[in-house]
C-alpha positions as CSV (number, residue, x, y, z in Angstrom):
1,M,226.9,1.7,152.2
2,G,225.3,0.5,155.5
3,N,221.9,-0.5,154.1
4,V,220.6,-4.1,154.3
5,D,220.8,-5.8,151.0
6,A,217.3,-6.7,149.8
7,E,218.4,-9.5,147.5
8,N,217.8,-13.2,148.2
9,M,219.3,-13.8,151.7
10,T,220.5,-17.3,150.8
11,M,222.8,-15.7,148.2
12,K,226.2,-14.4,149.5
13,H,228.1,-11.6,148.0
14,Y,231.8,-11.6,147.3
15,A,234.3,-9.0,146.2
16,I,237.0,-10.0,143.6
17,Y,240.1,-7.8,144.1
18,D,243.3,-7.1,142.2
19,P,246.1,-9.1,143.8
20,K,248.6,-6.3,143.3
21,T,246.7,-3.2,144.1
22,K,244.1,-4.8,146.3
23,V,241.4,-2.7,144.7
24,V,238.0,-4.3,144.3
25,Q,237.3,-5.1,140.6
26,S,233.8,-6.6,140.8
27,I,231.1,-8.1,143.0
28,V,229.7,-11.6,142.4
29,S,226.7,-13.1,144.1
30,T,226.5,-16.9,144.4
31,D,225.6,-19.8,146.7
32,N,227.8,-22.2,144.9
33,K,230.6,-23.3,147.2
34,D,232.7,-24.6,144.3
35,I,232.8,-21.3,142.6
36,V,233.9,-19.6,145.8
37,K,236.6,-22.2,146.4
38,D,237.9,-22.0,142.8
39,T,237.9,-18.2,142.4
40,P,241.1,-16.5,143.5
41,N,241.3,-13.2,145.2
42,L,237.8,-13.5,146.6
43,V,236.6,-12.1,149.9
44,E,233.1,-12.2,151.3
45,V,231.2,-8.9,151.6
46,P,229.8,-8.5,155.1
47,A,226.0,-8.9,155.4
48,G,224.2,-5.6,155.2
49,T,227.0,-3.9,153.2
50,V,226.2,-2.7,149.8
51,I,229.0,-1.9,147.3
52,D,227.7,0.2,144.5
53,Q,231.1,1.2,143.1
54,P,233.7,-1.6,143.4
55,D,236.8,0.5,142.9
56,D,235.8,2.6,145.9
57,W,236.8,-0.3,148.0
58,V,240.1,-2.2,148.8
59,Y,240.9,-5.5,150.5
60,V,243.2,-5.1,153.6
61,P,245.2,-8.3,154.0
62,S,246.3,-7.5,157.6
63,T,242.6,-7.5,158.7
64,G,241.1,-9.7,156.1
65,K,238.4,-7.2,155.6
66,L,237.2,-4.8,152.9
67,K,237.6,-1.1,153.5
68,F,235.9,1.9,151.9
69,V,238.4,4.4,150.6
70,G,236.6,6.2,147.9
71,R,237.5,6.5,144.3
72,V,241.0,5.0,143.7
73,V,242.9,6.2,140.7
74,Q,244.3,3.3,138.8
75,P,247.8,3.0,137.3
76,D,246.5,2.9,133.7
77,E,244.6,6.2,134.3
78,V,247.8,7.8,135.6
79,E,249.8,6.5,132.6
80,T,247.2,7.9,130.1
81,W,247.2,11.3,131.9
82,V,251.0,11.5,132.1
83,N,251.4,10.5,128.4
84,E,248.9,13.2,127.4
85,Q,250.8,15.8,129.5
86,L,254.1,14.8,127.9
87,A,252.8,14.9,124.4
88,S,251.2,18.3,124.8
89,S,254.4,19.8,126.2
90,D,256.9,18.1,123.8
91,W,257.4,21.3,121.9
92,T,258.7,23.1,125.0
93,Q,261.9,21.2,124.6
94,F,262.5,21.7,120.9
95,P,265.5,23.8,119.9
96,D,263.2,26.4,118.3
97,S,260.9,26.6,121.2
98,P,259.7,30.1,121.8
99,L,260.2,29.8,125.6
100,S,263.1,31.3,127.5
101,A,265.9,29.1,128.8
102,D,264.5,29.4,132.3
103,D,260.9,28.5,131.2
104,R,262.2,25.6,129.1
105,A,264.1,24.3,132.2
106,A,261.0,24.6,134.3
107,W,259.0,22.5,131.8
108,A,261.9,20.0,131.5
109,A,261.8,19.5,135.3
110,Y,258.0,19.1,135.2
111,R,258.3,16.5,132.4
112,D,260.9,14.6,134.5
113,A,258.6,14.7,137.5
114,L,255.8,13.2,135.3
115,R,257.9,10.3,134.2
116,K,259.0,9.5,137.8
117,F,255.4,9.8,139.0
118,K,254.2,7.3,136.5
119,V,256.9,4.8,137.4
120,S,256.5,5.1,141.2
121,Y,252.7,5.5,141.4
122,K,250.7,3.4,143.8
123,P,246.9,3.4,143.6
124,V,245.4,6.0,146.0
125,K,242.3,8.0,146.2
126,K,243.9,11.4,145.8
127,P,247.2,11.2,143.8
128,A,249.7,13.9,144.4
129,W,249.8,15.0,140.8
130,P,253.0,16.8,139.6
131,T,252.5,20.5,139.4
132,P,253.2,22.2,136.0
133,P,255.1,25.5,135.8
134,T,253.0,28.6,136.7
135,G,253.0,32.2,135.6
136,K,254.2,33.2,132.1
137,A,255.8,29.8,131.4
138,A,252.5,28.0,131.8
139,Y,250.5,30.7,130.0
140,A,252.9,30.7,127.1
141,V,252.3,27.0,126.6
142,I,248.6,27.3,126.8
143,M,248.4,30.2,124.3
144,N,250.9,28.6,121.9
145,D,248.8,25.4,121.8
146,R,245.7,27.5,121.3
147,L,247.1,29.4,118.4
148,N,248.4,26.2,116.7
149,Q,244.9,24.7,117.1
150,Y,243.3,27.8,115.6
151,A,245.8,27.9,112.7
152,E,245.0,24.2,111.9
153,T,241.3,24.8,112.1
154,Q,241.4,27.8,109.8
155,A,243.8,26.0,107.4
156,A,241.3,23.1,107.2
157,R,238.8,25.6,105.8
158,I,241.0,26.2,102.8
159,T,242.6,22.8,102.3
160,R,239.5,20.8,102.8
161,G,241.8,18.4,104.6
162,R,240.3,15.0,103.7
163,D,243.0,12.7,102.3
164,R,241.1,11.8,99.1
165,L,240.3,15.4,98.2
166,A,243.8,16.5,99.0
167,M,245.2,13.9,96.6
168,T,242.7,15.0,94.0
169,Y,243.7,18.6,94.2
170,L,247.4,17.6,94.0
171,Q,246.7,15.5,90.9
172,K,244.8,18.5,89.3
173,Q,247.8,20.7,89.8
174,L,250.1,18.2,88.2
175,E,247.8,17.8,85.3
176,A,247.3,21.5,85.0
177,R,251.1,22.1,84.7
178,D,251.3,19.4,82.1
179,V,248.4,20.9,80.1
180,L,250.1,24.3,79.9
181,A,253.4,22.7,78.9
182,T,251.7,20.8,76.0
183,T,250.8,22.0,72.6
184,N,247.2,21.2,71.7
185,P,246.4,19.2,74.9
186,V,243.5,16.7,74.6
187,A,241.1,16.9,77.5
188,A,240.6,13.1,77.6
189,D,244.3,12.7,78.6
190,Y,243.6,14.7,81.8
191,P,240.8,12.9,83.7
192,H,240.9,15.1,86.8
193,L,240.7,18.3,84.8
194,S,238.4,17.2,82.0
195,V,235.4,16.9,84.5
196,E,235.6,20.6,85.0
197,V,235.5,21.5,81.3
198,G,232.3,23.5,80.7
199,V,232.0,24.2,84.4
200,T,235.2,25.9,85.5
201,A,236.2,27.0,82.1
202,P,235.1,26.3,78.5
203,D,238.2,24.3,77.6
204,I,241.0,22.2,79.2
205,V,243.5,25.1,79.0
206,G,241.1,27.4,80.8
207,V,240.5,24.8,83.5
208,A,244.3,24.3,83.9
209,K,244.8,28.1,84.4
210,A,242.0,28.3,86.9
211,V,243.3,25.4,88.9
212,L,246.8,26.8,89.1
213,A,245.5,30.2,90.1
214,K,243.6,28.7,93.0
215,A,246.7,26.7,94.0
216,A,248.8,29.9,94.0
217,A,246.2,31.6,96.1
218,W,246.1,28.7,98.6
219,S,249.9,28.6,98.8
220,A,250.0,32.3,99.6
221,A,247.3,32.0,102.3
222,N,249.1,29.0,103.8
223,A,252.3,30.9,103.9
224,Q,250.6,33.8,105.7
225,I,249.2,31.4,108.3
226,E,252.7,29.9,108.9
227,L,254.2,33.4,109.1
228,A,251.7,34.4,111.7
229,R,252.5,31.4,113.8
230,Q,256.2,31.9,113.6
231,K,255.8,35.6,114.5
232,F,253.7,34.6,117.5
233,Q,256.4,32.2,118.7
234,A,259.0,35.0,118.4
235,A,256.7,37.3,120.4
236,L,256.4,34.7,123.2
237,K,260.1,35.0,123.8
238,A,260.0,38.8,123.9
239,A,256.8,39.1,126.0
240,S,257.4,39.7,129.7
241,T,253.7,39.5,130.8
242,N,250.6,37.5,130.1
243,A,249.1,40.7,128.7
244,G,251.9,40.9,126.1
245,I,251.2,37.3,125.1
246,D,247.5,38.2,124.7
247,T,248.4,41.0,122.4
248,A,250.6,38.8,120.3
249,F,247.9,36.2,120.1
250,S,245.3,38.7,118.9
251,T,247.7,40.0,116.2
252,A,248.5,36.5,115.0
253,R,244.9,35.5,114.9
254,S,244.0,38.6,112.9
255,S,246.7,37.8,110.4
256,I,245.4,34.2,110.0
257,D,241.8,35.4,109.6
258,A,242.8,37.9,107.0
259,A,244.7,35.2,105.0
260,V,241.7,32.8,105.1
261,T,239.2,35.5,104.2
262,T,241.2,36.6,101.2
263,L,241.5,33.1,99.9
264,L,237.8,32.3,100.4
265,A,236.9,35.4,98.4
266,V,239.0,34.2,95.4
């Protein structure tokens, strides 16, 4: 920061700063007086001063000088962070939230503080970030999110979640039901099932039965995953300690694992 700049000494260095926040946005080097004259929000960098990270600096209008303040957190960063916090805690305010009334109120207050913080924020080096609820209220949110993510990850193993494949499986089920409801079905009339004739089963009826059997097994497994998730949310309401939440989480996870394992073995 106090080193002598080794670049061409005939070239002067200028900082371009944001007119609202006064935070330095970039550094330009030029000896062209017209460029200097025509560029707004420009201030000369003192000789011997090296600015490696522009947003560590701000322009102070009262002194007409640049000041090193360290990393300044910008409004767009704050907005992104606040929006992420709000999105991740939306469920705490749902009517079926597993949180107690007191915990729900604590999260409502935190969410309100986030919104106010975003609106009133002025760029500083160390923002006074709103503090989320602590204790069981916070732990319940963390563990609920963790279980939901785990449930989605495991469900993806059995649904093969890509859109095209999901649509293909749905179409196979529709064709399979039609096959079993038709007398003497012709394989060529069922393009999604006919490709499995001789692979899954020797004829179109056999393929249809196999597809519907797999669909039934998937539906049962998915229902078990959802049941485990719902039971965990109910357990969150009843748990009085973090240890109680951990026990409920382990139980729910075991139920999800069992459902997936059963289906994959089919």
